[in-house]
Backbone bond lengths (Angstrom), bond angles and torsions (degrees), N, CA, C in turn:
res aa  C-N    CA-C-N  psi(-1)  N-CA   C-N-CA  omega(-1)  CA-C   N-CA-C  phi
1 M - - - 1.460 - - 1.525 110.97 -
2 G 1.307 116.92 -37.18 1.445 119.81 174.70 1.514 113.19 93.89
3 L 1.322 113.57 161.96 1.460 120.17 -178.81 1.523 111.81 -65.04
4 F 1.333 117.20 -35.71 1.462 119.95 -178.79 1.531 111.36 -63.76
5 S 1.324 116.95 -42.58 1.468 120.33 179.87 1.523 111.41 -64.28
6 Y 1.320 116.32 -42.01 1.461 119.44 178.42 1.525 111.24 -66.65
7 T 1.324 116.83 -36.37 1.465 119.86 179.64 1.527 111.06 -66.02
8 V 1.327 116.34 -43.92 1.466 120.03 178.85 1.528 110.70 -65.12
9 A 1.336 116.50 -43.41 1.465 119.74 -179.53 1.525 111.41 -64.89
10 G 1.325 116.43 -46.89 1.463 119.23 179.75 1.513 112.56 -64.59
11 G 1.333 116.94 -41.99 1.461 119.73 177.41 1.515 112.47 -63.44
12 G 1.332 117.03 -37.76 1.463 120.01 177.37 1.517 112.40 -64.65
13 F 1.324 116.79 -43.62 1.465 119.86 177.07 1.527 111.61 -61.69
14 I 1.326 116.38 -41.55 1.467 119.79 -179.25 1.524 110.84 -64.57
15 L 1.330 117.25 -42.92 1.462 120.18 -179.21 1.527 111.79 -65.39
16 V 1.331 116.39 -45.41 1.468 119.43 179.64 1.527 110.69 -64.12
17 G 1.332 116.54 -43.93 1.458 119.57 179.72 1.517 112.98 -65.32
18 A 1.341 116.52 -40.35 1.469 119.82 179.26 1.524 110.87 -65.29
19 W 1.330 117.09 -42.29 1.465 120.22 179.48 1.528 111.18 -63.77
20 E 1.320 116.89 -45.44 1.463 119.67 -179.07 1.531 111.33 -66.77
21 S 1.321 117.32 -35.87 1.466 120.20 178.74 1.520 111.27 -67.36
22 L 1.327 116.89 -44.38 1.460 120.24 -179.92 1.522 111.62 -64.05
23 I 1.319 116.59 -44.49 1.464 120.22 -177.98 1.526 110.95 -66.23
24 S 1.324 116.99 -44.67 1.466 119.78 -177.71 1.523 111.81 -67.74
25 S 1.334 117.37 -39.98 1.467 119.45 178.76 1.526 111.24 -67.54
26 S 1.328 116.92 -40.95 1.461 119.80 178.09 1.523 111.36 -64.44
27 A 1.335 116.60 -41.30 1.465 119.97 179.22 1.523 111.45 -65.44
28 A 1.327 116.71 -39.15 1.468 119.58 179.35 1.521 111.48 -65.04
29 L 1.326 117.09 -40.13 1.463 120.15 179.74 1.526 111.58 -71.44
30 K 1.335 117.44 -37.36 1.458 119.94 179.11 1.522 111.55 -68.21
31 N 1.324 116.44 -37.90 1.461 118.91 179.01 1.523 112.25 -68.12
32 S 1.325 116.35 -28.28 1.463 119.46 -179.23 1.517 113.56 -85.86
33 S 1.334 117.55 -12.04 1.461 120.25 -178.91 1.520 110.01 -80.69
34 P 1.339 118.93 145.79 1.469 120.73 -177.99 1.511 113.59 -69.83
35 S 1.335 118.98 -18.75 1.457 121.46 -178.18 1.517 113.23 -78.45
36 S 1.345 116.61 -2.81 1.458 119.72 -177.00 1.524 112.38 -94.15
37 T 1.320 118.17 17.83 1.456 120.57 -177.16 1.521 112.85 -89.07
38 S 1.324 119.17 -17.20 1.453 120.70 -178.41 1.520 110.39 -70.94
39 Q 1.332 115.21 154.37 1.455 120.23 -175.48 1.517 111.55 -70.16
40 S 1.316 117.93 -38.71 1.467 120.45 -179.41 1.519 111.44 -64.01
41 L 1.332 116.22 -42.06 1.456 119.21 178.56 1.518 111.16 -67.79
42 T 1.325 116.68 -34.60 1.460 119.76 178.43 1.520 111.11 -65.67
43 E 1.330 117.57 -42.69 1.460 120.68 177.54 1.528 111.41 -64.92
44 K 1.315 116.64 -39.25 1.464 119.87 178.38 1.519 111.03 -64.63
45 Q 1.320 117.01 -40.26 1.457 120.39 178.08 1.520 111.09 -65.55
46 A 1.328 117.03 -36.12 1.462 120.08 177.60 1.525 110.99 -65.32
47 Q 1.335 117.03 -41.79 1.463 120.07 177.00 1.524 111.55 -64.81
48 D 1.314 116.92 -40.98 1.466 120.07 177.74 1.525 111.26 -64.24
49 S 1.329 116.54 -36.99 1.458 120.34 178.88 1.520 111.44 -65.60
50 V 1.343 116.62 -41.46 1.466 120.12 177.74 1.523 110.68 -64.72
51 F 1.323 117.10 -43.07 1.466 120.99 180.00 1.531 111.49 -63.17
52 S 1.327 116.57 -44.44 1.465 119.55 179.29 1.523 111.67 -66.14
53 S 1.335 116.99 -36.17 1.464 119.94 177.39 1.519 111.19 -65.91
54 L 1.331 116.80 -38.14 1.465 119.97 177.26 1.525 111.18 -62.32
55 I 1.327 116.65 -43.08 1.466 119.73 178.55 1.528 110.53 -63.02
56 T 1.326 116.75 -40.07 1.465 120.21 179.23 1.515 111.39 -63.37
57 F 1.335 116.99 -46.57 1.461 120.28 -178.73 1.528 111.51 -67.02
58 V 1.322 117.56 -37.62 1.467 119.97 177.51 1.527 110.45 -65.08
59 S 1.311 117.25 -40.97 1.468 120.69 178.78 1.524 111.05 -63.82
60 I 1.330 116.48 -43.33 1.469 119.83 177.97 1.522 110.73 -64.85
61 L 1.334 116.83 -37.52 1.461 120.90 177.87 1.525 111.23 -61.51
62 I 1.317 117.17 -47.41 1.470 120.94 -179.82 1.523 110.76 -64.78
63 L 1.320 116.70 -43.92 1.464 120.12 -178.92 1.527 111.29 -65.49
64 S 1.326 117.63 -40.10 1.467 120.67 178.08 1.520 111.15 -65.17
65 F 1.324 116.74 -40.36 1.461 120.29 178.18 1.533 111.13 -63.10
66 L 1.331 116.83 -39.79 1.468 119.81 178.00 1.529 111.18 -66.27
67 F 1.308 117.11 -37.79 1.465 120.21 176.71 1.524 110.89 -63.76
68 I 1.326 116.66 -42.79 1.464 119.97 179.50 1.522 110.43 -64.37
69 L 1.319 117.24 -42.73 1.462 120.83 179.00 1.525 111.42 -62.62
70 N 1.315 117.14 -44.84 1.461 120.47 179.47 1.527 111.51 -65.68
71 S 1.328 116.92 -38.60 1.464 120.15 179.42 1.524 111.37 -68.17
72 L 1.327 117.48 -35.02 1.466 119.78 176.32 1.523 111.23 -64.98
73 L 1.325 116.78 -41.38 1.467 119.67 176.48 1.526 110.99 -62.25
74 S 1.316 116.65 -43.13 1.467 120.17 178.79 1.525 111.31 -68.20
75 F 1.327 117.08 -33.45 1.459 120.49 179.17 1.528 111.16 -65.33
76 F 1.318 117.26 -46.96 1.472 119.66 179.41 1.526 111.24 -68.90
77 D 1.314 117.25 -32.11 1.459 119.18 175.59 1.525 110.91 -66.76
78 A 1.333 117.15 -37.11 1.463 120.30 176.82 1.521 111.41 -67.51
79 L 1.338 117.26 -36.10 1.461 119.60 176.46 1.519 111.22 -65.28
80 N 1.318 117.01 -41.28 1.466 119.83 178.31 1.526 111.85 -67.16
81 S 1.326 116.47 -32.69 1.469 120.49 179.01 1.523 112.16 -86.83
82 K 1.327 117.61 0.78 1.461 123.13 -178.30 1.535 111.23 56.69
83 D 1.317 114.25 42.67 1.463 121.73 179.09 1.526 108.15 -104.56
84 Q 1.314 116.33 99.05 1.459 119.97 -176.79 1.530 111.93 -70.39
85 I 1.320 116.67 -37.69 1.466 119.41 179.68 1.525 110.49 -64.86
86 G 1.322 116.60 -41.74 1.458 119.94 179.49 1.515 112.69 -63.18
87 S 1.329 116.81 -39.49 1.465 119.51 179.46 1.524 111.74 -67.68
88 V 1.333 117.31 -38.47 1.466 120.40 178.80 1.531 110.73 -66.70
89 L 1.320 116.85 -39.70 1.464 120.21 178.35 1.523 111.74 -61.28
90 Q 1.301 116.69 -41.06 1.462 119.77 -179.35 1.519 111.72 -69.27
91 L 1.328 117.45 -31.39 1.462 119.40 175.15 1.530 111.02 -64.78
92 Q 1.325 116.26 -36.72 1.462 119.19 176.57 1.527 111.45 -66.40
93 V 1.321 116.59 -40.70 1.468 119.79 178.08 1.525 110.47 -64.37
94 I 1.320 116.86 -39.06 1.468 120.51 178.47 1.529 110.64 -63.65
95 A 1.336 116.88 -39.99 1.468 120.05 179.23 1.531 111.05 -63.01
96 I 1.324 116.73 -42.50 1.471 119.97 178.22 1.525 110.66 -65.15
97 S 1.321 116.35 -42.84 1.469 120.13 -179.58 1.522 111.30 -64.40
98 L 1.332 116.98 -35.03 1.462 119.91 177.91 1.529 111.38 -65.94
99 L 1.321 117.22 -35.60 1.463 119.41 176.54 1.527 111.16 -64.18
100 F 1.324 116.70 -44.89 1.467 119.27 176.95 1.530 111.31 -66.18
101 L 1.328 116.81 -34.77 1.462 119.96 176.89 1.524 110.79 -64.93
102 L 1.326 116.89 -43.47 1.461 120.73 177.39 1.526 110.79 -63.59
103 Y 1.310 116.74 -39.04 1.468 121.38 177.47 1.525 111.14 -60.56
104 S 1.313 117.17 -44.74 1.467 120.46 -179.19 1.527 111.88 -70.15
105 V 1.327 117.77 -39.35 1.469 120.69 -179.55 1.527 110.74 -65.77
106 L 1.328 116.70 -45.54 1.461 119.41 178.68 1.528 111.44 -65.09
107 G 1.322 116.71 -36.42 1.459 119.36 176.80 1.516 112.40 -64.66
108 L 1.325 116.75 -40.85 1.467 120.02 177.92 1.522 111.32 -65.56
109 M 1.321 116.73 -42.61 1.462 119.73 179.42 1.527 111.33 -64.40
110 T 1.319 116.90 -35.91 1.464 120.00 179.61 1.523 111.74 -66.51
111 H 1.340 116.97 -37.68 1.463 120.30 -176.59 1.531 112.78 -87.09
112 L 1.328 117.69 -24.24 1.463 119.98 -177.76 1.522 112.41 -90.32
113 K 1.323 117.13 -36.34 1.457 121.37 -177.93 1.524 109.56 -109.46
114 K 1.319 115.46 116.84 1.458 119.37 179.54 1.525 111.64 -71.85
115 S 1.334 116.36 -25.34 1.461 119.15 179.40 1.523 112.05 -73.63
116 Y 1.333 116.20 -21.60 1.466 120.67 -179.45 1.526 108.48 -97.46
117 L 1.315 115.49 97.15 1.457 121.34 -178.23 1.522 109.31 -103.57
118 L 1.313 115.15 125.01 1.460 121.66 179.40 1.525 108.18 -129.38
119 P 1.313 118.00 129.15 1.476 119.22 179.49 1.527 111.31 -58.31
120 S 1.314 114.65 140.53 1.465 119.02 -179.30 1.522 111.95 -64.76
121 K 1.320 116.99 -24.65 1.463 119.23 179.29 1.528 111.89 -67.93
122 I 1.333 116.72 -26.83 1.463 119.25 176.69 1.523 110.08 -66.08
123 L 1.324 116.94 -42.82 1.462 120.57 177.60 1.527 110.91 -64.54
124 S 1.315 116.60 -42.07 1.468 119.51 178.45 1.525 111.29 -63.96
125 L 1.323 116.52 -35.98 1.463 120.25 178.66 1.526 111.29 -68.20
126 L 1.328 117.21 -40.20 1.465 120.57 175.54 1.526 111.30 -62.17
127 C 1.313 115.68 -43.31 1.464 120.01 178.68 1.526 110.85 -62.96
128 L 1.321 116.72 -40.19 1.462 120.67 178.57 1.526 111.21 -64.71
129 F 1.327 117.59 -42.26 1.462 120.89 177.79 1.530 111.35 -62.32
130 A 1.324 116.46 -39.25 1.464 120.02 -179.90 1.527 111.21 -64.80
131 F 1.322 116.62 -45.09 1.469 119.19 178.88 1.527 111.43 -67.97
132 A 1.334 117.18 -35.25 1.462 119.70 177.85 1.528 111.05 -65.36
133 E 1.325 116.94 -40.65 1.465 119.91 177.74 1.526 111.20 -68.14
134 E 1.327 116.75 -36.58 1.466 119.72 175.91 1.530 110.83 -64.99
135 F 1.315 116.72 -38.58 1.463 120.45 177.18 1.524 110.78 -61.60
136 L 1.322 116.96 -45.39 1.462 120.34 179.81 1.523 111.68 -65.57
137 L 1.327 117.24 -33.73 1.463 120.53 179.43 1.523 111.15 -60.39
138 F 1.318 117.08 -49.20 1.463 119.66 -177.29 1.523 112.46 -82.97
139 Y 1.318 117.81 -22.06 1.463 120.14 178.21 1.526 111.52 -74.53
140 L 1.321 116.40 -36.74 1.463 121.12 -177.40 1.521 113.07 -96.07
141 Q 1.331 117.45 -2.16 1.464 119.88 -176.92 1.525 110.08 -80.62
142 R 1.320 116.05 101.95 1.460 122.16 178.48 1.529 108.30 -134.98
143 K 1.322 115.17 69.19 1.465 119.10 -179.33 1.521 110.89 -65.34
144 D 1.330 115.43 -41.99 1.460 122.05 -179.45 1.529 107.77 -135.44
145 P 1.339 118.36 109.41 1.475 119.26 -178.01 1.524 113.73 -60.96
146 S 1.313 118.31 -23.13 1.467 121.25 -178.73 1.522 112.59 -91.44
147 G 1.317 118.02 7.42 1.457 120.97 -178.32 1.520 111.92 -84.75
148 V 1.330 115.85 139.14 1.464 120.50 179.19 1.526 110.88 -70.52
149 E 1.331 117.35 -22.23 1.467 119.33 -177.86 1.522 112.07 -63.72
150 N 1.345 117.03 -21.28 1.463 119.36 178.45 1.525 111.80 -62.97
151 R 1.328 116.59 -33.48 1.463 119.76 177.16 1.526 110.95 -66.51
152 Y 1.316 116.68 -38.48 1.469 120.64 177.15 1.529 110.55 -65.71
153 Y 1.338 116.58 -38.03 1.459 119.79 178.35 1.532 111.00 -67.68
154 D 1.328 116.54 -38.34 1.471 119.20 178.19 1.528 111.46 -63.06
155 L 1.318 116.61 -41.54 1.468 119.85 179.33 1.525 111.68 -71.12
156 L 1.328 116.93 -25.85 1.465 119.81 176.73 1.524 111.56 -67.86
157 L 1.323 116.92 -20.49 1.460 119.99 178.92 1.525 112.34 -66.52
158 V 1.328 117.22 -22.88 1.475 120.22 -178.73 1.531 111.32 -63.94
159 P 1.344 120.01 -55.65 1.477 118.17 178.26 1.519 113.22 -65.74
160 I 1.332 117.38 -31.15 1.466 118.93 177.56 1.525 110.24 -65.04
161 T 1.325 116.84 -40.25 1.466 120.65 177.40 1.525 111.27 -63.87
162 I 1.325 116.67 -39.59 1.470 120.27 177.41 1.527 110.51 -60.71
163 C 1.323 116.57 -45.12 1.471 120.42 179.71 1.526 111.39 -64.07
164 A 1.341 116.80 -41.55 1.461 119.84 179.93 1.530 111.30 -66.25
165 F 1.317 116.88 -41.17 1.467 120.47 179.69 1.528 111.12 -64.88
166 C 1.322 116.79 -42.27 1.470 119.91 178.07 1.527 111.22 -66.56
167 S 1.327 117.27 -31.92 1.467 119.90 175.79 1.525 111.01 -67.29
168 I 1.332 116.36 -34.47 1.469 119.59 175.60 1.528 110.50 -65.46
169 L 1.334 116.25 -42.23 1.469 119.65 177.49 1.525 111.42 -62.93
170 E 1.330 116.25 -40.05 1.467 119.59 178.07 1.521 111.16 -67.70
171 L 1.324 116.78 -34.21 1.461 120.14 177.40 1.525 111.03 -65.65
172 K 1.316 116.65 -34.48 1.461 120.77 178.80 1.516 111.72 -75.70
173 N 1.343 116.34 -39.32 1.467 121.17 -179.42 1.527 108.28 -138.05
174 P 1.339 118.66 95.00 1.475 120.21 -176.20 1.523 114.09 -62.97
175 K 1.330 118.58 -22.18 1.463 121.32 -178.48 1.529 113.09 -87.04
176 L 1.311 117.06 2.11 1.461 120.56 -178.58 1.528 109.47 -77.72
177 K 1.333 116.03 108.73 1.462 121.23 -176.90 1.523 112.40 -71.93
178 Y 1.318 116.77 -31.35 1.459 119.18 -176.53 1.527 112.13 -71.96
179 A 1.333 117.98 -18.61 1.461 119.90 173.77 1.528 110.41 -67.11
180 K 1.335 116.50 -42.45 1.460 119.71 176.06 1.521 111.45 -67.39
181 L 1.323 116.39 -34.66 1.463 119.67 177.15 1.525 110.76 -62.90
182 G 1.331 116.89 -45.50 1.462 119.89 177.93 1.512 112.67 -64.71
183 R 1.328 116.91 -38.38 1.464 119.35 177.83 1.520 111.24 -67.36
184 G 1.329 116.91 -36.68 1.462 119.28 175.99 1.516 112.03 -63.39
185 I 1.330 116.57 -40.96 1.468 120.07 177.22 1.524 110.45 -64.40
186 G 1.334 116.74 -39.80 1.459 119.72 176.27 1.518 112.69 -62.71
187 L 1.330 117.04 -38.66 1.466 120.21 177.06 1.525 111.51 -66.46
188 I 1.333 116.92 -37.61 1.468 119.67 177.44 1.526 110.55 -63.15
189 L 1.327 116.48 -46.20 1.466 119.89 179.30 1.521 111.27 -64.29
190 Q 1.317 116.92 -37.52 1.458 120.26 177.38 1.521 111.10 -64.64
191 G 1.324 117.36 -41.84 1.457 120.04 177.52 1.516 112.71 -65.92
192 M 1.324 117.03 -40.13 1.464 120.32 177.60 1.524 111.12 -62.27
193 W 1.323 116.41 -40.49 1.459 119.35 -178.75 1.531 111.68 -72.97
194 I 1.320 117.84 -33.00 1.469 120.08 174.82 1.519 110.37 -64.64
195 L 1.325 116.74 -40.60 1.468 119.87 174.47 1.527 111.06 -60.47
196 Q 1.323 116.23 -43.05 1.464 119.89 179.58 1.525 111.04 -63.69
197 M 1.318 117.59 -39.59 1.461 120.37 177.97 1.519 111.18 -63.81
198 G 1.333 116.60 -39.60 1.457 119.18 178.17 1.516 112.20 -60.63
199 F 1.334 116.80 -44.86 1.466 119.83 179.51 1.526 111.77 -72.46
200 S 1.331 117.57 -32.25 1.466 120.30 -178.79 1.520 112.48 -76.84
201 F 1.328 118.41 -22.10 1.459 121.58 -178.91 1.524 113.07 -98.07
202 F 1.325 116.99 -39.16 1.465 120.67 -167.44 1.528 113.53 -117.23
203 S 1.305 118.37 19.47 1.465 120.19 178.72 1.522 109.40 -137.87
204 D 1.306 115.51 -175.53 1.463 120.81 178.99 1.520 112.58 -73.59
205 L 1.327 118.14 -4.64 1.460 121.13 178.46 1.520 112.87 -80.99
206 I 1.326 117.56 6.10 1.456 120.90 177.14 1.525 109.65 -64.19
207 A 1.326 116.81 149.26 1.462 121.25 -176.70 1.522 110.93 -59.63
208 Q 1.323 115.06 143.32 1.462 120.44 -178.75 1.526 110.26 -65.92
209 G 1.311 115.36 133.67 1.455 121.05 -177.57 1.508 113.70 89.58
210 C 1.327 118.61 1.54 1.463 123.12 179.88 1.524 109.43 -119.28
211 S 1.318 116.00 156.05 1.466 121.37 -179.06 1.519 109.30 -146.23
212 L 1.332 115.26 157.43 1.460 122.19 -178.41 1.519 110.12 -93.18
213 H 1.336 116.69 132.09 1.463 123.28 177.49 1.526 107.64 -121.90
214 E 1.324 116.72 118.19 1.462 122.61 -177.25 1.523 110.21 -108.78
215 K 1.326 115.74 127.69 1.453 121.21 171.96 1.521 111.07 -92.06
216 S 1.311 115.56 -32.54 1.460 122.02 174.60 1.520 107.38 -154.01
217 R 1.311 116.60 -173.10 1.460 120.16 -175.54 1.522 112.63 -65.59
218 G 1.304 117.68 -32.33 1.455 121.37 -177.60 1.511 114.51 -113.64
219 N 1.319 117.75 6.30 1.459 121.92 -179.72 1.522 108.45 -125.89
220 Y 1.300 116.74 110.61 1.465 121.85 -175.70 1.522 108.47 -149.12
221 T 1.299 115.87 165.97 1.455 122.31 176.58 1.520 109.64 -148.61
222 V 1.309 116.27 151.33 1.463 123.00 178.66 1.523 107.24 -107.24
223 K 1.324 116.23 108.13 1.457 121.94 -178.10 1.525 110.32 -104.75
224 C 1.328 114.61 147.03 1.463 121.34 179.70 1.527 109.56 -115.03
225 K 1.326 115.57 162.95 1.466 120.48 -175.30 1.521 111.91 -69.51
226 G 1.295 117.95 -40.06 1.462 121.67 -177.51 1.511 111.66 -152.28
227 H 1.338 115.28 -174.84 1.464 120.14 -178.79 1.520 112.82 -65.62
228 P 1.342 121.04 -39.21 1.475 118.80 177.53 1.525 112.61 -59.89
229 E 1.333 116.63 -43.12 1.469 119.74 178.84 1.532 111.07 -67.22
230 Y 1.337 115.59 -35.86 1.466 119.57 179.81 1.533 111.04 -65.07
231 H 1.321 116.96 -47.83 1.464 120.17 179.94 1.526 111.31 -68.06
232 R 1.325 116.70 -33.49 1.461 119.05 177.28 1.519 110.70 -67.22
233 G 1.331 117.04 -39.36 1.459 120.22 177.26 1.520 112.16 -63.15
234 R 1.335 117.54 -39.94 1.465 120.61 177.05 1.527 111.35 -67.29
235 A 1.327 116.22 -39.34 1.467 119.27 178.18 1.523 111.39 -65.62
236 I 1.323 116.68 -38.19 1.467 120.17 177.60 1.528 110.43 -63.96
237 A 1.328 116.65 -39.46 1.469 120.07 178.04 1.530 111.11 -61.96
238 T 1.325 116.93 -43.23 1.467 120.20 178.12 1.521 111.53 -63.52
239 L 1.333 116.42 -42.27 1.464 120.34 178.60 1.529 111.11 -63.51
240 Q 1.314 117.14 -41.07 1.464 120.52 178.13 1.524 111.25 -62.69
241 F 1.321 116.81 -40.66 1.464 119.72 179.81 1.526 110.97 -65.56
242 N 1.318 117.06 -40.48 1.469 119.85 177.31 1.525 111.53 -63.15
243 C 1.321 116.60 -37.69 1.469 119.87 177.33 1.523 111.13 -65.54
244 H 1.323 117.01 -39.52 1.466 120.24 177.36 1.528 110.77 -64.86
245 L 1.321 117.07 -39.29 1.465 119.89 177.49 1.527 111.43 -62.88
246 A 1.329 115.95 -45.00 1.466 119.29 179.51 1.524 111.31 -63.02
247 L 1.331 116.27 -41.80 1.464 119.85 178.36 1.520 111.25 -64.07
248 L 1.327 116.82 -41.08 1.463 120.37 -179.22 1.523 111.29 -65.39
249 V 1.322 117.42 -42.40 1.466 120.47 178.97 1.528 110.82 -62.81
250 T 1.325 116.63 -41.00 1.467 120.20 179.25 1.527 111.40 -64.06
251 V 1.321 116.37 -45.37 1.467 120.28 -179.45 1.524 110.77 -65.72
252 I 1.331 117.48 -40.51 1.466 120.68 -179.80 1.523 110.75 -63.58
253 A 1.324 116.91 -43.98 1.467 119.85 179.13 1.524 111.42 -62.67
254 F 1.327 116.80 -40.02 1.466 120.46 -179.66 1.527 111.18 -67.76
255 V 1.329 116.70 -47.51 1.467 120.40 -177.77 1.526 110.83 -68.07
256 Y 1.324 117.04 -39.70 1.463 119.62 -179.22 1.525 111.63 -65.64
257 S 1.319 116.75 -35.10 1.467 119.07 176.13 1.525 111.14 -64.91
258 I 1.335 116.68 -37.42 1.467 119.96 177.58 1.527 110.78 -66.67
259 V 1.338 116.62 -42.29 1.466 120.50 179.50 1.525 110.70 -64.46
260 C 1.324 117.48 -40.72 1.470 120.58 177.98 1.523 111.29 -65.43
261 K 1.321 116.77 -38.17 1.460 119.79 178.74 1.521 111.25 -67.62
262 K 1.315 117.18 -33.41 1.460 120.80 -178.56 1.519 112.01 -77.64
263 N 1.324 117.67 -44.35 1.460 121.78 -174.63 1.519 113.62 -95.15
264 G 1.318 117.50 -14.83 1.455 119.60 -177.01 1.514 111.15 83.74
265 I 1.324 114.67 167.01 1.456 121.50 -178.58 1.515 108.14 -120.34
266 G 1.329 116.12 133.43 1.452 121.40 -179.35 1.516 112.24 -69.96
267 P 1.340 116.80 165.07 1.472 119.70 -178.06 1.518 112.90 -65.31
268 E 1.361 117.99 -28.74 1.452 118.28 -179.36 1.515 112.26 -71.83
269 H 1.344 117.15 -16.75 1.459 119.77 175.69 1.522 111.86 -87.06
270 M 1.332 117.35 -3.91 1.464 121.32 -178.76 1.525 110.66 -118.75
271 R 1.317 116.29 37.25 1.457 119.84 -179.17 1.528 111.79 -70.65
272 Y 1.286 117.46 -26.71 1.463 120.43 -179.97 1.513 109.91 -75.92
273 R 1.295 116.41 136.33 1.455 122.09 176.93 1.523 108.66 -121.22
274 P 1.320 117.75 134.06 1.476 120.23 -178.32 1.526 111.66 -73.68
275 I 1.326 117.29 83.69 1.464 122.07 -176.72 1.518 111.00 -106.51
276 G 1.310 117.49 15.06 1.457 119.45 -178.61 1.509 112.40 -62.83
277 A 1.351 116.71 -44.18 1.467 120.18 -179.87 1.525 110.78 -66.04
278 E 1.348 116.55 -39.90 1.459 119.49 179.59 1.526 111.24 -65.60
279 M 1.336 115.79 -41.72 1.456 118.80 178.82 1.522 111.08 -63.91
280 Q 1.328 116.21 -39.41 1.456 119.69 178.26 1.529 111.17 -64.06
281 H 1.347 115.86 -39.74 1.463 119.98 178.52 1.526 110.79 -64.61
282 L 1.336 116.30 -42.23 1.455 119.69 179.01 1.521 111.54 -65.60
283 E 1.322 115.51 -39.05 1.458 118.57 179.07 1.521 111.22 -64.72
284 M 1.340 116.16 -39.97 1.461 119.22 178.57 1.529 111.07 -64.86
285 D 1.347 116.40 -41.03 1.457 119.86 178.39 1.522 111.65 -63.95
286 S 1.343 114.68 -44.38 1.461 118.07 -178.88 1.519 111.59 -66.34
287 Q 1.340 116.16 -38.21 1.456 119.09 178.10 1.525 111.05 -65.60
288 G 1.357 117.49 -41.85 1.460 120.40 178.72 1.520 111.74 -65.09
289 H 1.312 116.91 -41.91 1.464 120.49 179.03 1.519 111.25 -65.12
290 F 1.322 114.35 -40.91 1.456 118.65 178.75 1.531 110.93 -65.15
291 T 1.318 117.12 -36.14 1.468 120.87 -179.81 1.520 110.78 -66.68
292 L 1.351 116.74 -42.72 1.453 119.98 179.39 1.518 110.85 -64.81
293 E 1.324 115.66 -45.60 1.453 118.40 179.89 1.519 111.23 -63.35
294 S 1.304 115.47 -40.54 1.454 118.33 -179.69 1.519 110.95 -66.85
295 D 1.365 116.83 -35.90 1.460 119.20 177.61 1.518 110.85 -65.71
296 E 1.348 117.27 -44.06 1.450 120.20 178.59 1.517 111.14 -62.46
297 D 1.325 114.48 -41.75 1.462 117.71 178.24 1.513 111.13 -62.46
298 D 1.341 115.08 -40.18 1.461 118.37 179.50 1.526 110.88 -63.96
299 D 1.369 116.55 -41.39 1.462 119.29 179.10 1.525 111.47 -63.56
300 E 1.343 115.24 -45.55 1.458 118.67 179.35 1.522 111.40 -63.13
301 N 1.340 115.04 -42.01 1.460 118.14 179.03 1.521 111.03 -63.94
302 G 1.360 115.71 -36.08 1.468 118.58 178.34 1.517 111.98 -65.75
303 I 1.345 116.23 -42.18 1.469 119.67 178.74 1.524 110.74 -64.15
304 K 1.336 115.17 -42.27 1.456 118.56 179.08 1.520 111.43 -63.11
305 E 1.331 115.79 -40.53 1.457 118.48 179.73 1.531 110.84 -64.34
306 E 1.370 117.44 -40.26 1.462 120.11 178.51 1.532 111.23 -63.23
307 R 1.341 116.06 -41.60 1.460 119.33 178.26 1.520 111.20 -64.19
308 N 1.330 115.77 -40.03 1.461 118.85 179.09 1.520 111.19 -64.31
309 V 1.322 116.11 -38.41 1.470 119.44 179.15 1.521 110.77 -65.19
310 E 1.359 117.04 -43.10 1.461 120.28 179.37 1.526 111.67 -63.89
311 M 1.349 115.58 -40.57 1.458 118.74 178.88 1.521 111.11 -65.92
312 Q 1.331 116.66 -38.59 1.456 118.99 178.56 1.522 111.24 -65.13
313 K 1.368 116.48 -38.68 1.458 119.58 178.07 1.527 110.73 -63.87
314 A 1.334 115.61 -41.42 1.466 118.94 179.48 1.515 111.57 -64.01
315 I 1.311 115.86 -39.92 1.467 119.63 179.57 1.511 111.03 -67.07
316 V 1.322 115.42 -37.83 1.469 118.99 -178.60 1.520 111.03 -69.92
317 T 1.324 118.78 -41.91 1.468 121.98 -178.01 1.517 112.47 -70.51
318 A 1.323 117.88 -28.80 1.463 120.49 -178.65 1.515 112.33 -63.84
319 P 1.314 121.11 -49.51 1.459 120.14 178.57 1.510 112.54 -63.97
320 E 1.352 117.02 -35.00 1.455 119.25 -179.56 1.521 111.07 -63.43
321 S 1.360 116.91 -40.70 1.469 119.82 179.40 1.523 112.16 -69.80
322 G 1.326 116.96 -21.03 1.461 120.07 -179.69 1.505 113.58 -89.28
323 T 1.248 122.91 -6.44 1.454 124.88 -174.83 1.515 113.45 -119.92
324 N 1.350 118.48 7.15 1.464 119.06 -178.45 1.531 112.68 -87.33
325 G 1.365 119.46 -5.58 1.465 121.82 175.65 1.494 115.96 85.70
326 Y 1.315 120.29 3.02 1.460 122.55 -177.18 1.511 112.92 -106.13
327 H 1.305 119.10 2.28 1.452 119.15 179.88 1.525 109.26 -88.26
328 T 1.332 117.32 159.67 1.463 122.58 -177.04 1.500 110.29 -95.73
329 H 1.303 117.48 149.24 1.460 122.92 176.95 1.505 108.44 -104.05
330 P 1.298 119.91 150.77 1.447 121.60 178.44 1.515 110.78 -72.22
């Protein structure tokens, strides 16, 4: 497929995921703010939601079409190279791309034509099927068990699983904005990892001691000289994925703080109150009061005990003085 194809695919995933994440997070914050109760603002938010959905569906449509075009080129190249495995793989990619294409077309028709009403759960179900088929593609793809690319495919299952899980949440509750936010983050991570695979397979950033072997345009494997190079290549892939995760978390925290500062935070997001200092002050007061009371009680109890001891001594000595036989009788 080449570095250019991976770059376009990864960049497309990142753009679609970033757009969906920004729109969903902004919509969630606006809906939670008290200023969004007026009718004019509600209508404006509805128009903005339709516009953002149109951009999302158009982007998915273009990206799916590019995937289909690239897979067709790889399919005919595999036929010319008499590579049966390569041709079958491209047919699977075409099937997945067609599902995303159908998802985008139906979404556009739903938003552009008011007469064409389609339940949102149907779109969510199509999206879920597409991600499930993509998961199976990379989970079952083992052309060469000794290839380092299998480790990259295994790690790619993480963002695909995130997208599929968020699609399930959206299928259960279509109005849940955070499901789209999670799916957007999953698409961003998937695009970042596709970019990393492109550079790790088709550039000088390939692991030392490993090389790329291509049977056709879409069927290739990364082989290493021995077991040390193979395990090192897998370890490098894991380290790269962890770095991408750390970078993504940092960027998300930074961007989300900017979005919150711009749109504001609703009262339900500020339920926590910083009462730690007040609680500590109350605890100190209660402990001091308890100590004083306990000291006074101890002093009073001590005085009472001393009086009781003196009274007991007096009672004990009185009978003794009356029974020794030396006292006088009246």
